[in-house]
Backbone as ProteinMPNN parsed JSONL, in Angstrom:
{"seq_chain_A": "XXXXXXXXXXXXXXXXXXXXXXXXXXXXXXXXXXXXXXXXXXXXXXXXXXXXXXXXXXXXXXXXXXXXXXXXXXXXXXXXXXXXXXXXXXXXXXXXXXXXXXXXXX", "coords_chain_A": {"N_chain_A": [[-12.879, 14.824, 7.233], [-12.379, 12.449, 9.632], [-10.646, 9.306, 10.489], [-12.283, 7.488, 11.82], [-14.854, 8.807, 10.622], [-14.796, 7.63, 8.251], [-14.587, 5.11, 8.476], [-17.048, 4.434, 9.397], [-18.703, 5.748, 7.875], [-18.339, 3.976, 5.721], [-19.313, 1.568, 7.049], [-22.171, 2.435, 7.796], [-23.579, 3.436, 5.549], [-22.071, 2.529, 2.896], [-22.273, 0.007, 3.021], [-25.277, -0.996, 3.223], [-25.811, 0.074, 0.984], [-24.415, -1.701, -1.028], [-25.306, -4.125, 0.033], [-27.889, -4.091, -0.891], [-27.668, -3.238, -3.682], [-26.539, -5.492, -4.799], [-27.978, -7.605, -3.619], [-27.274, -9.222, -1.721], [-27.068, -11.655, 0.913], [-26.068, -12.187, 3.545], [-24.107, -9.882, 5.562], [-21.195, -10.461, 5.372], [-20.533, -10.919, 3.108], [-20.05, -8.54, 1.666], [-17.966, -6.75, -0.03], [-14.522, -5.576, 1.476], [-11.933, -3.671, 2.695], [-8.821, -4.387, 2.959], [-5.894, -4.299, 2.949], [-3.318, -1.843, 2.236], [-1.057, -1.359, -0.395], [1.659, 0.404, -0.535], [4.316, 0.937, -3.244], [7.457, 1.422, -4.926], [9.004, 1.03, -7.814], [12.474, 1.094, -8.418], [14.426, 1.309, -10.868], [17.051, 2.221, -11.56], [18.46, 1.817, -9.167], [20.282, 0.143, -8.778], [22.281, 0.649, -10.007], [23.183, 3.334, -8.235], [23.392, 3.405, -5.071], [21.982, 5.53, -2.87], [19.634, 5.915, -3.647], [17.618, 4.247, -2.758], [17.8, 4.938, -0.111], [17.035, 7.186, -0.14], [14.157, 6.827, -1.478], [13.247, 5.309, 0.579], [13.177, 7.345, 2.887], [10.949, 9.011, 1.747], [8.622, 7.397, 0.956], [8.3, 6.717, 3.726], [7.534, 9.442, 5.179], [5.331, 10.03, 3.534], [3.558, 7.876, 4.135], [3.642, 7.605, 6.805], [4.038, 5.458, 8.029], [7.511, 2.98, 8.153], [9.319, 2.013, 5.487], [10.203, -0.692, 3.621], [12.981, -2.092, 1.804], [12.8, -3.665, -1.408], [14.001, -6.677, -2.459], [15.779, -8.105, -5.2], [15.186, -11.244, -6.79], [16.275, -13.299, -8.243], [19.361, -13.428, -10.567], [19.667, -11.116, -13.463], [20.906, -10.665, -16.303], [21.153, -8.639, -18.042], [19.979, -6.45, -17.361], [22.484, -5.923, -15.327], [21.863, -6.889, -12.977], [21.77, -8.797, -9.681], [21.297, -11.083, -7.712], [19.199, -10.61, -4.611], [19.674, -7.865, -4.504], [18.767, -4.718, -3.506], [15.938, -3.325, -4.859], [13.613, -1.651, -4.839], [11.33, -0.097, -3.133], [8.747, -0.277, -0.436], [5.405, -0.359, 1.491], [3.407, -1.718, 3.319], [-0.248, -1.228, 4.76], [-2.377, -1.374, 7.132], [-5.476, -1.595, 9.071], [-6.0, 0.816, 11.12], [-4.425, 2.94, 10.374], [-4.333, 2.736, 7.503], [-6.84, 3.215, 6.74], [-6.76, 6.215, 7.55], [-4.264, 6.991, 5.823], [-5.779, 6.542, 3.12], [-8.23, 8.153, 3.766], [-6.429, 10.771, 3.636], [-5.752, 10.56, 1.111], [-7.648, 10.364, -0.641]], "CA_chain_A": [[-13.045, 13.424, 7.898], [-11.302, 11.51, 10.404], [-10.802, 7.772, 10.133], [-13.618, 6.851, 12.507], [-15.903, 9.164, 10.12], [-14.5, 6.747, 7.225], [-14.839, 3.568, 8.775], [-18.408, 4.858, 10.468], [-19.388, 5.681, 6.536], [-18.712, 2.797, 5.359], [-20.966, 0.947, 7.76], [-23.785, 3.283, 7.807], [-23.935, 3.965, 3.748], [-21.986, 1.981, 1.719], [-22.723, -2.039, 3.181], [-26.416, -1.411, 2.796], [-26.124, 0.147, -0.417], [-24.173, -2.615, -1.785], [-26.149, -5.353, -0.118], [-29.069, -3.97, -1.68], [-27.505, -3.463, -5.215], [-26.096, -6.788, -5.589], [-28.726, -8.495, -3.282], [-25.902, -10.042, -1.072], [-27.948, -12.522, 1.602], [-25.289, -11.468, 4.541], [-23.117, -8.551, 5.219], [-20.322, -10.92, 5.216], [-20.364, -10.688, 1.553], [-19.948, -7.363, 0.98], [-16.068, -6.694, -0.29], [-14.185, -4.567, 2.633], [-10.44, -3.132, 2.652], [-7.703, -5.276, 4.432], [-4.958, -3.705, 3.427], [-3.229, -0.766, 0.997], [0.195, -1.662, -0.459], [2.523, 1.419, -1.674], [5.4, 0.273, -3.551], [8.093, 2.172, -6.087], [9.97, 0.294, -8.133], [13.853, 1.876, -8.749], [15.513, 0.38, -11.676], [18.491, 2.796, -11.582], [19.115, 1.715, -7.739], [21.423, -0.78, -9.135], [24.059, 1.752, -10.067], [23.2, 4.248, -7.204], [22.537, 3.056, -3.392], [21.466, 6.461, -2.426], [18.221, 6.113, -4.392], [16.534, 3.221, -1.782], [17.455, 5.415, 1.058], [16.254, 8.544, -0.297], [13.184, 6.392, -1.423], [12.534, 4.996, 2.041], [12.356, 8.251, 3.443], [10.148, 9.537, 1.145], [7.604, 6.651, 1.49], [8.094, 6.997, 5.386], [7.08, 10.532, 5.224], [4.012, 10.081, 2.975], [2.489, 6.949, 4.707], [3.995, 7.624, 8.202], [4.922, 4.343, 8.722], [8.776, 2.629, 7.895], [9.138, 1.279, 4.29], [11.278, -1.788, 3.405], [13.477, -2.29, 0.395], [12.541, -5.002, -1.974], [14.903, -7.121, -3.466], [15.448, -8.994, -6.391], [14.644, -12.356, -6.857], [17.264, -13.662, -9.497], [20.146, -12.55, -11.487], [18.878, -10.684, -15.036], [22.797, -9.679, -16.822], [21.036, -7.449, -19.125], [19.948, -5.34, -16.585], [23.09, -5.773, -14.379], [21.074, -7.308, -11.773], [22.088, -9.589, -8.778], [20.091, -12.013, -6.974], [19.047, -9.825, -3.664], [19.864, -6.564, -4.619], [17.7, -3.655, -3.531], [15.377, -2.793, -6.447], [12.265, -1.059, -4.717], [10.742, 0.298, -1.586], [7.16, -0.837, -0.346], [4.781, -0.189, 2.471], [1.927, -2.3, 3.711], [-0.614, -0.516, 5.673], [-3.648, -1.906, 7.51], [-6.315, -1.072, 10.068], [-6.136, 2.872, 11.445], [-3.051, 3.543, 9.345], [-4.78, 1.92, 6.342], [-8.474, 4.466, 6.766], [-6.103, 7.387, 7.652], [-3.939, 7.039, 4.663], [-6.864, 6.373, 2.572], [-8.44, 9.477, 3.875], [-5.769, 11.77, 3.063], [-5.468, 10.287, -0.512], [-8.962, 10.46, -1.443]], "C_chain_A": [[-12.25, 12.782, 8.534], [-11.369, 10.154, 10.014], [-11.659, 6.726, 10.646], [-14.672, 7.449, 11.322], [-15.854, 8.204, 8.754], [-15.372, 5.627, 7.036], [-16.782, 3.499, 9.093], [-19.558, 4.923, 8.837], [-19.555, 4.864, 5.761], [-19.666, 1.961, 5.849], [-21.911, 1.176, 7.668], [-24.377, 3.292, 6.263], [-23.528, 3.06, 2.687], [-22.259, 0.449, 2.1], [-24.038, -1.665, 2.925], [-26.538, -1.014, 1.329], [-25.545, -1.218, -1.407], [-24.837, -3.982, -1.689], [-27.239, -5.194, -0.615], [-29.056, -4.351, -3.189], [-27.286, -4.826, -5.708], [-26.968, -7.914, -4.767], [-28.003, -9.582, -2.78], [-27.0, -10.406, 0.276], [-27.254, -11.737, 3.363], [-24.35, -10.419, 4.512], [-21.653, -8.809, 5.18], [-19.898, -10.948, 3.811], [-19.801, -9.813, 0.761], [-18.492, -7.057, 1.367], [-15.498, -5.409, 1.134], [-12.577, -4.342, 2.16], [-10.193, -3.894, 3.914], [-6.743, -4.802, 4.484], [-4.717, -2.832, 2.093], [-1.929, -1.062, 1.044], [0.507, -0.455, -1.141], [3.841, 0.811, -1.92], [5.738, 1.328, -4.635], [8.915, 1.278, -6.199], [11.243, 1.456, -8.491], [14.345, 1.296, -9.448], [16.628, 1.113, -11.672], [19.125, 2.663, -10.059], [20.009, 0.636, -8.129], [22.56, -0.507, -9.384], [24.17, 2.566, -8.409], [22.578, 3.642, -6.018], [21.751, 3.947, -2.915], [20.184, 6.337, -2.657], [17.315, 5.144, -3.162], [16.666, 3.896, -0.76], [16.727, 6.522, 1.07], [14.48, 8.007, -0.719], [12.199, 5.78, -0.3], [12.132, 5.837, 2.867], [11.254, 8.617, 3.033], [8.746, 8.982, 1.381], [7.242, 7.026, 2.853], [7.262, 7.992, 5.446], [5.608, 10.592, 4.42], [3.137, 9.458, 3.498], [2.451, 6.988, 6.268], [4.441, 6.432, 8.826], [6.331, 4.003, 7.842], [8.602, 1.97, 6.584], [10.206, 0.463, 4.485], [11.756, -1.597, 1.952], [13.241, -3.528, -0.043], [13.634, -5.332, -2.709], [14.856, -8.337, -4.144], [15.301, -10.368, -6.292], [15.814, -13.173, -7.162], [18.216, -12.517, -10.294], [19.411, -12.73, -13.273], [20.541, -9.767, -15.497], [22.169, -8.786, -17.392], [20.652, -6.513, -18.156], [21.154, -5.187, -15.125], [22.896, -6.013, -13.15], [21.473, -8.577, -10.864], [21.082, -10.234, -8.092], [20.335, -11.177, -5.494], [19.64, -8.822, -3.385], [18.915, -5.672, -4.279], [17.36, -3.119, -4.634], [14.32, -2.056, -6.396], [12.163, -0.819, -3.332], [9.418, -0.051, -1.803], [6.748, -0.357, 1.117], [3.262, -1.146, 2.311], [1.096, -1.797, 4.623], [-1.723, -1.249, 6.225], [-4.254, -1.264, 8.743], [-6.302, 0.54, 9.976], [-5.395, 3.113, 10.319], [-3.75, 3.591, 7.861], [-5.834, 3.523, 5.92], [-7.528, 5.902, 6.606], [-5.292, 8.019, 6.523], [-4.937, 7.227, 3.286], [-7.925, 7.874, 2.709], [-7.918, 10.584, 3.558], [-5.41, 11.503, 1.316], [-6.829, 10.638, -0.83], [-9.083, 12.335, -1.264]], "O_chain_A": [[-11.22, 12.465, 7.939], [-12.201, 9.848, 9.16], [-11.822, 5.574, 10.244], [-15.462, 6.579, 10.957], [-16.934, 8.039, 8.185], [-16.234, 5.248, 6.243], [-17.506, 2.515, 8.947], [-20.669, 4.42, 8.671], [-20.573, 4.745, 5.08], [-20.689, 1.641, 5.244], [-22.765, 0.317, 7.449], [-25.569, 3.151, 5.99], [-24.262, 2.761, 1.745], [-22.48, -0.275, 1.129], [-24.208, -2.232, 1.845], [-27.245, -1.646, 0.544], [-26.189, -1.644, -2.366], [-25.001, -4.79, -2.603], [-27.806, -6.25, -0.896], [-29.754, -5.141, -3.825], [-27.72, -5.267, -6.772], [-26.791, -9.085, -5.103], [-28.049, -10.712, -3.267], [-27.734, -9.493, 0.654], [-27.882, -10.974, 4.097], [-23.819, -10.085, 3.453], [-20.846, -7.893, 5.021], [-18.692, -11.011, 3.568], [-19.257, -9.957, -0.334], [-17.944, -7.063, 2.469], [-16.238, -4.518, 1.549], [-12.164, -4.968, 1.184], [-10.699, -4.067, 5.022], [-6.235, -4.61, 5.589], [-5.456, -2.884, 1.11], [-1.377, -1.114, 2.143], [-0.113, -0.127, -2.152], [4.462, 0.24, -1.023], [4.882, 2.004, -5.206], [9.524, 0.71, -5.293], [10.93, 2.603, -8.807], [14.999, 0.405, -8.905], [17.552, 0.32, -11.854], [20.138, 3.29, -9.75], [20.6, 0.323, -7.096], [23.612, -1.099, -9.142], [25.084, 2.371, -7.608], [21.373, 3.395, -5.971], [20.702, 3.509, -2.443], [19.465, 6.704, -1.727], [16.242, 5.622, -2.792], [15.681, 3.743, -0.037], [15.952, 6.877, 1.959], [13.572, 8.729, -0.307], [10.971, 5.739, -0.235], [11.143, 5.654, 3.577], [10.355, 8.624, 3.873], [7.828, 9.663, 1.838], [6.166, 7.535, 3.167], [6.115, 7.679, 5.763], [4.775, 11.359, 4.905], [2.001, 9.925, 3.574], [1.516, 6.543, 6.933], [5.067, 6.347, 9.883], [6.432, 4.662, 6.807], [7.598, 1.26, 6.541], [11.076, 0.706, 5.322], [11.082, -1.061, 1.073], [13.399, -4.493, 0.705], [14.205, -4.557, -3.476], [14.184, -9.335, -3.88], [15.32, -10.59, -5.081], [16.337, -13.759, -6.214], [18.011, -11.331, -10.552], [18.958, -13.655, -13.947], [21.033, -8.702, -15.123], [22.781, -7.728, -17.242], [21.31, -5.483, -18.308], [20.869, -4.546, -14.114], [23.564, -5.51, -12.247], [21.477, -9.592, -11.56], [19.969, -9.718, -7.986], [21.503, -11.033, -5.133], [20.154, -8.636, -2.281], [17.909, -5.892, -4.953], [18.136, -2.523, -5.381], [13.826, -1.652, -7.448], [12.893, -1.337, -2.487], [8.891, -0.156, -2.91], [7.63, 0.009, 1.894], [2.394, -1.171, 1.439], [1.68, -1.834, 5.706], [-2.069, -2.035, 5.343], [-3.594, -0.457, 9.398], [-6.534, 1.264, 9.008], [-5.938, 3.528, 9.295], [-3.604, 4.599, 7.17], [-5.621, 4.468, 5.161], [-7.622, 6.584, 5.585], [-5.427, 9.199, 6.197], [-4.689, 8.138, 2.496], [-8.264, 8.511, 1.712], [-8.655, 11.498, 3.188], [-4.867, 12.301, 0.552], [-6.82, 11.607, -1.589], [-10.027, 12.944, -1.767]]}, "name": "protein", "num_of_chains": 1, "seq": "XXXXXXXXXXXXXXXXXXXXXXXXXXXXXXXXXXXXXXXXXXXXXXXXXXXXXXXXXXXXXXXXXXXXXXXXXXXXXXXXXXXXXXXXXXXXXXXXXXXXXXXXXX"}
């Protein structure tokens, strides 16, 4: 299946089935995918900064889109965490890349 096949299958088979099952009156009521968000929390990244770079490279390789580091919002002394320290990595996929990733995932 290509990305076009997934979209085509959704429009031709899934939308009519959902419309019939839940008796939607308009196609706009049928749920659809808008985005896929992949994230990875790295608690140990407060000690080792190279973990963030490694995680960015891994998620970029998996998704085909550049990942970004997520930053902490506040200080938490028990976790030795300061505000704006990188603590995770995330990628948001939309449109064609989203369908491509979904097809590979399934």
